[in-house]
C-alpha positions in Angstrom: -13.8 9.6 7.7 -12.4 10.0 4.1 -10.7 13.4 3.8 -12.6 15.2 0.9 -9.5 17.4 0.1 -7.5 14.5 -1.4 -9.3 15.0 -4.7 -6.9 16.1 -7.1 -3.8 14.4 -5.2 -1.2 12.5 -7.3 0.9 9.9 -5.5 4.6 9.3 -6.5 5.1 6.5 -9.2 5.6 3.0 -8.1 9.1 1.3 -8.4 9.5 -0.5 -11.7 7.7 -4.0 -11.9 9.3 -6.4 -14.4 6.8 -8.4 -15.8 7.9 -12.1 -15.6 7.1 -14.8 -18.0 6.0 -17.2 -15.1 4.0 -14.4 -13.5 2.0 -14.1 -16.9 1.4 -17.9 -17.3 0.4 -18.1 -13.4 -2.0 -15.2 -13.9 -3.5 -16.6 -17.2 -4.1 -20.0 -15.4 -5.8 -18.1 -12.4 -8.2 -16.4 -14.8 -8.8 -19.4 -16.8 -7.3 -17.9 -20.0 -6.6 -20.8 -22.5 -4.9 -18.3 -25.0 -1.5 -19.8 -26.2 -0.2 -16.1 -26.5 -0.1 -16.1 -22.6 1.4 -19.6 -22.2 3.6 -20.5 -25.1 6.6 -18.1 -26.0 6.7 -19.5 -29.6 3.1 -18.7 -30.3 3.6 -15.2 -28.8 6.6 -14.6 -30.9 4.9 -15.9 -34.0 2.2 -13.5 -33.4 4.8 -10.7 -33.4 5.0 -10.1 -29.6 8.3 -9.7 -27.8 7.0 -12.0 -24.9 4.0 -13.8 -23.5 0.9 -11.7 -23.7 -0.7 -11.0 -20.2 -4.4 -11.2 -20.0 -6.1 -7.8 -20.0 -6.8 -7.7 -16.3 -3.1 -8.5 -15.6 -2.7 -4.6 -15.1 -4.5 -4.9 -11.8 -1.1 -6.1 -10.2 0.5 -3.0 -11.3 -2.3 -0.6 -10.3 -2.7 -2.1 -7.0 0.9 -1.3 -6.2 -0.2 2.4 -6.8 -3.3 2.2 -4.8 -1.5 0.9 -1.8 0.1 4.6 -1.7 -3.6 6.0 -1.3 -4.5 3.3 1.3 -1.4 3.8 3.2 -1.8 7.6 3.4 -2.9 8.9 6.8 -4.1 12.1 5.2 -6.5 10.2 3.2 -8.5 8.8 6.1 -9.4 5.5 4.3 -10.0 2.6 6.6 -9.3 -0.5 4.6 -11.6 -2.7 6.9 -14.4 -0.8 5.5 -13.6 -0.5 1.9 -15.0 -2.4 -1.1 -14.2 -2.2 -4.5 -17.0 -0.7 -6.6 -15.7 -0.5 -9.9 -12.6 -1.3 -11.8 -12.0 -0.6 -15.6 -8.8 -0.6 -17.9 -8.1 1.2 -21.1 -5.1 -0.5 -22.7 -2.9 1.2 -25.1 -1.1 -2.0 -25.9 -0.9 -5.5 -24.5 1.5 -6.0 -21.3 4.0 -8.6 -22.4 6.8 -10.5 -20.4 9.8 -8.4 -20.1 7.9 -5.1 -19.8 9.1 -2.9 -17.0 6.2 -0.9 -15.7 5.6 1.7 -13.3 2.2 3.1 -12.0 1.1 6.8 -10.8 -2.2 7.2 -9.1 -4.4 10.3 -9.0 -7.4 10.8 -6.9 -9.9 12.2 -9.5 -13.2 12.4 -7.2 -14.1 12.0 -3.7 -17.9 12.1 -2.9 -20.1 11.5 0.3 -23.2 9.4 -0.5 -25.5 7.7 1.9 -23.1 7.3 4.6 -20.4 6.1 2.4 -17.6 7.8 0.7 -16.7 7.2 -3.0 -13.1 7.5 -4.0 -12.2 7.5 -7.7 -8.8 7.1 -9.1 -7.0 7.0 -12.3 -3.7 5.1 -12.4 -1.4 5.7 -15.5 0.7 2.6 -16.1 3.7 3.4 -18.2 6.7 1.3 -19.7 10.6 2.1 -19.0 10.4 4.5 -21.7 7.5 6.4 -20.2 5.1 5.5 -22.8 1.4 4.8 -21.6 0.7 1.1 -21.6 -2.7 1.2 -19.6 -5.0 3.5 -17.6 -6.7 2.0 -14.7 -9.8 3.6 -13.3 -11.2 2.5 -10.0 -13.9 3.3 -7.6 -13.6 2.5 -3.9 -16.7 2.7 -1.6 -15.7 3.3 2.1 -18.3 2.9 4.8 -18.1 5.9 7.0 -17.8 4.9 10.6 -17.3 7.3 13.4 -13.6 6.9 14.7 -14.7 5.5 18.2 -16.8 2.9 16.6 -14.0 1.9 14.3 -11.5 1.6 17.1 -14.0 -0.4 19.4 -14.7 -2.8 16.4 -11.0 -3.6 15.7 -10.5 -6.0 18.5 -13.8 -7.9 17.5 -12.9 -7.9 14.0 -9.4 -9.3 14.7 -10.7 -12.0 16.9 -13.0 -13.4 14.3 
């Protein structure tokens, strides 16, 4: 069962993530971006950027590192096996570019119980090496509440599948 008292909890910032040029290219290919700003360093430089421009959803890579602290927190009571991503939004202050060194810090902004589920909303601030805000990720997780004995009984069956 998700601990309602984690609302308001802020986790420590993640270690810095250095955005690599090839990671931007790989992510762009994965999301089918055809923008030369994400693949051609000369085009990105000509457009005034210091490096390749990551697609907007690249921020999920950094925000997921911060989310891991919440999911790994035994005090939170979140069983990852019963979690689905309900919502994900980004508010960008500027594009993420290769060469950026980014850290993320997550705050749990709300925890609600609704129809046998817990909804956990988080806000993750992604900042650069100077501490300037680059992006804000807002996510809502839906966690199906399962009694501890049921969850423990289900583990061997789920693992066998």
